[in-house]
N, C-alpha and C positions, 0 to 999 in steps of 0.2 A: 427629605429622605437621608437615610444614613449612608456615607460614601464610605467606601472601605478601599485600601490598598492591600493586596493580598501578597505574601513574601513565601515562597517555598520553592524547592526544586526538584525532589525525588519523587517516586510513583506514590509513597505513602501519603503525600501531601495533595495529589490529584482529587480525591473524594472530598475534602473538605473545600477544594475550589470550586468544584461541581455544585456543592450544597449552596455556597453563595450565588452561584450563578442561577440555580433554581429559586432563590429567594429574590432576586433580582428581578426574574419573570412574573413574580407575585406582587412586585412593587414594594417589597419590605426594604430592601437596600439596593444600592448600586456599587459594582465592581468598578472603581475609578481607575485602578490600575493593576497590573501584575509585575511583581519584582522577583527575578530569577536568575541563577547563574548563566555566565555566557554559554553559547554553544560550543560543543566540543567534538572532537574527532572520534567517530566510532566505527568498530569493525576493522576488517581487513583493509577496506577501501580507503579510510581515514576521512570519510565524509563528514563534515561539520553537521551536527544534529542538535536540536535543542534538548533542553531539560524536558522530562515528562510533565512538569508543570507548565513550561513554555510551549509545549506542543499541545497539551490541553487547552491553554488559553486560547491559541490559534485557532484550533480546530472549533471550540464551542463559541467563537464571535467576539472574543476581546480585541478590539482594534490594535493592528500591530503597532500603532504610535504610543499606546500604553502599556506594552510588554517591554519592561525595562531590563535590561542584561548588564549591568555593570561588572566589571571585574573587582572594584573596591567601591565601599561606601564614602566616596570622597565628596567634595564641594559639587562636582558635576552630578555625581548621582543625587545628591541632597536638592539639587535644582530641579533635576527631572521628576523626582519625587513629589516635590512641592508643587510642580505644575499641575499634577493630577487633582489636587484640591481635595484629598481625602481627609474625612473626619477621624479615622482610626486605622491603625495597622493591625491586620492579622497574619500571624506567621506560624508556619508549620515545617520545620525541617530545613530552613532556608540555608543553615550553614554559615552565617555571619553574625557577629556581635554589632548590635545596634549601639552607638553611642548616643550620648545626651542631645547632640545637636540634631541628629536624625530623629529621634523620638520627639523632639520639640515641634515637628512638623505636623504633628497631629493632634489637634484640639482635646480629643476624648483618649488618647493615650493609644497604647498597643497591648495586644493579648496574644499569648502564645499557647499554641497545643503541644503536648508533650506525653509520649507514648510510655508512661511510668506513673506510678503513685508516689509523686514529689511529696516529701524531699529525697524519696528514695530514687537512686540512679539519675541524678543530674549530670547532664554532659550528652555526648553526640551519639551513644550506643545502647540507650536503655533496652530496646527489645533484646538485644544479644546478650546482655547482662543478666536479665530476669532468667533467661533459658540456662545460662551457664551456670547461674547460682541454685538452680533447680527450685525455684520459688513455686508455691502453689497458687499464687494469683499475681498478676499485675493489674495495670489498668491505664486509664488516659486521664489526665489533668489539663484544664485551661486556666491559665494564671496570667495575672498582668505582667508585662515586661517590666524587668528591673535592671538595675545597672549590674548587678551580679547575675552570672549566668543561672537560669531556671529558679531564681530565688524568689520571685514574685508571690503577691497574695494569690490564694487559690479561689477561683470563682466557682468552677464545678470539677467534679471528680468522680469517675466511675470504675468500677471493678471489672476485670476480665479473668475468670477462673482459668488455670492452666491444667491441662491433661497431662503433661511431661512428655508429650510427643510432639509437640509444635517445632516448627522450624522458624528462624528469623523470618522467612518469607510468608508463612502461613500467618505468624502472628502479627506481622506489619500489616497484612491485611485486614485482619480482625480490628486492630487498633484504628487502622485508616477509617474503616466503616464507621466505628463506633465514634471517632473523633468528629467525623463530618456531621453525625445527627446531634452530637452534643453542641457543636459549633452553632448549627442551623437554630437549634432552641435558645441558645444564648443570644443569638444576634436579634432574633425575635424580640427577646425581653427589652435588649437595650433599644432597638428602634421604636418599641411601644413606650418607652419612657419610663416603664418599670424599674424601681429600684433594685438594684443588683448589688447583694452584699458578698464581699470577699473576706477570707480568713487568712491569717498568716500561715505559713507553714509551720509545723510542729515536729519535734523530732530532730534527731541527728541526721544532717544530710550524708548521703552517700553517693559516690560519682564514679563514672564510666569513662572510660578513653576511647579515642579513636582506635580503629582495628587496622592493623598493616597485613599484607599477603603473608609475611613471614610467620605471623601470628597463628597461621593454619597449620603449620608442621605438628603432627601428632607425637605427643611423648607417650609412648607405650609404656613408660614406667608409672603413667597415672592410673587410676582405676578405670575399670570398664565403664562405670557410671559416668564420671568426667569426660571421659574419651567421646560418648555418645552424647553428652550435653554439648560439648564443642563441635561435634560434627552438626547437629541440628541448629546451633547459634551461628554458625558460619555457613549456612545454606540460605541463599545462593552465592553468597561472597564473604570471605575469600575461598570459601570450601577449605575442607581439611586433608592433608596429604601426608604422604610417607615416601619410603624409599624401597624399592624391590632391587636389590643389587644397586646399579647405577642409573635404574628408570625411575621416574617419579611416578607414584601412583595415588591417585585420589580415592578417598574412600567416601562414597557418596550418602549411603544409607547403611544403617545397622541397628543393633540394640544390645545392650548387657544381656549375657545368656548364663542361666543357672540350669542346674541338672532339673529343677522343677519346671523351668519355662521350655526346656529342649530336652524330654526324656532320653533322646537318643545319644546325648554328650556323655561321655566318660567323666569320670570325677576330674576336677582340676588338677594338673600335675605341677611340677615345679620347674617348669620351662623357664627360660629367660623371656622377659617382657618383649614382645614383637614376634614371638615364634608362632608360626602358623600350625595349629595343632592338627587340625583335620577338618571335617565338614559336619556339619547337622542337616539333615535331609529337609527339615522344616525352616530352619533360621538362616543357614548360610556357613561361610567360612569362618571357622573358629580360630581366634587369635587371642594369645596370652597377654594379659596386661599386668600391670603391678599389684593389682587386686581384682580378681575374677576374669572372666572371659568374655571378650567382644564378638560378637556375630556380624560380618560383614555381608550386607545384603546384594550392594551394587557397587561396582568398583568400575575404574576407568585409568588406564595408562595414559600418560601425557601423548597428546595429538592423535588419540584413537577414541573410539566411541565408548560411551558408557554401557556397560554390560550388566545384565543379571549375574548373579555369583557362578550360577552352574556355566553359563555361556563363557564367562570370565576363565573358568579354569580349563575350558577347552582349548584356549589358546595362551595359557600362563605355564610356560615351561618351569618346571621344577619349583612350582609355587608351595605346594604342599611340603611342610617340613622346613622351609625357609625361616629366615628372620628378617622382619622388617625394620627398617631405619638404617642409620649409619652409626657404626660404632668404632 
């Protein structure tokens, strides 16, 4: 039976782990161990909690002795992984680079699930990158692990069409489900001894970077389309925010707004970017951008509740006519 070590940490990787657990119940493979990030403090209490993958592994019967949570992939981590006796490493959003010594532990090598159409968006934030670019499609790739990040040969790749209204949260859920189904089918082929062909990545590679909280600051000089893409790409983290006077304001939902999409809106004026122009009864609070008008539908002052725009205006003094941002 094919023995696997699964490496992953965030919620996007949980369906893939559960698909392997289902294959184990069928006798197709066994999950020899799970490798995930260490527990970390959560919430106001600061209680130490496992990663979503660590929690799922414990909940679905992976013995605690083979849930590995090293802070670094050092010699001790390699020894613990070797003790699991896995034939193959399967990874999805683990967050660490596997060196040659670690990969040498697995006679059948390692494979990685990546939520993009490689070589597009190699790196840690491919879901957000696809949304911010306004792509019409993205996808999921399963590749062999290679020394260069996300550069391994492609085993299987499937497309996810994009509607243009996805958030990072909803698109991650789609990619997680698709990746889990793709992984299960691929592991069945490996376990059966069926030859599995891989192809080199073709075309120019594009890269995406880590996202920091300060990246969520809205630049109202950008177009309404670009701001909309940012808000959706940064949901649920780090969210997109601005300033109303000295108060931090998060814009949670909205959409670009035109006379065609919002007949009640007056023709765009020459107000400065960030100026709150008024409201459209159907779309929300109208905000001037560097190109076009953005309609904010749900907003939240820091340390207060998120509100629909109508309820928000009831408690937002002097909001209409103000200018958002700091200048």
